[in-house]
N, C-alpha and C positions, 0 to 999 in steps of 0.2 A: 692475638691476645690470648695469653696464657689462660686458664681457668684457676680458681682458686685454689684447687687441690693440687697444681702441679706448680714447681717452680725450677727456673734452669739459669743458673748464672756463668756457665761455661766449665765449672769447676764443682759445682754442689747441683743434684736435680734431686726433685721430687717428682717421682715417677707414680705409676698407678698402684703398685705393690711393693715398690721399695726405695730406699734413698740410697742415692748413687754419689761417693766422694770420688771425684776423679784425682788422678796423681798421688795416688795413697800410698800404694806400697813401695817402698826403696830396695833396690835401685831401679827399677824398670817403670815405675810410675804407673804401675795397673789401677786399677779403680776398685774401690771397697763398696760392696754391696748389704744394704743393711735392710733387713725385713723391717716395718713399722712396730710389730709386735715385739721386735726385740729392743727396742728402745724403753730403757724404764723411765728415765726423765732425762731433761735436757736444762742445763744451768748457763744461765747469760753471765759475762763478766766484761768489763771494760778491758780493751786491749791496752797494754802500757809496755813502756822500754823493757821493765824487768818481766812483763806477763804474756810475752810471746809476740808482740808486734812487729822484731823484727827476727822471728823464726822463719826461716825460709821453706824449711823441712824437717821433718824429723821429731826427736826428743831431747828435751834437758834433763826432765827428772824420771823419765822411766816408767812414769804413770800415765801420760797423757803423749798422745801423737797428733803432729801436724803434718796436714797433707801438703803437696809442694804449691805455693801459691808466692809467686815474686811479686803480688800487689798487694802483700799481707800489710806491708808498713804504711799503707794510705788508710786502713780500714780501724775503725774503733770498737769493734763489737766481736768476741769472741763468744762461740757456744760449744761446752763441754758434754758430749753425750755418753750416757751410762748405760753400757750395754751388759753390765753384770760381771765386766773380765776387769784382770788388774791393769789392761790398757785401756784408757778413755780417747776415743778420736776427738779432737779439735777443731772446728771448721769456722770459718770466717767468710758469711755469705755476703755478697755485695749490699743485699737488702735483709738484715736482720729479723727486720719485724713481716715483711712478705713471707720468708722463708719460714717463721714460726706459725704463721697464718696458714700455709701450707701443710704443714706439719700437725697442726691442730685438725685440721679438715680429714686429715687420715688417722685421726685417733688418739696422737700424739701430743700430750700435755706437758708441760713446764715443770 
């Protein structure tokens, strides 16, 4: 059983000190690690055909970056992370509500 402060769906993990986004960097699929204090905000939106539902990996607009996820087309929620830079990671957790609860437990608010 996972504690309320941790979340791991195989691609996205809330660990004790950082968020880990697996299969992030192209072309090798290395993980991106983000300290919780670097996350300025999290914006939730509905994944649609025109808003990332079928994006497997990368960017279509050079402002948002999607990690490699072959199951994204089955998901309905995207989360944009504002880290203060020009490129914003977009993640699609399996359980967005539980993921957001885990972030909140680490002091990150939406």
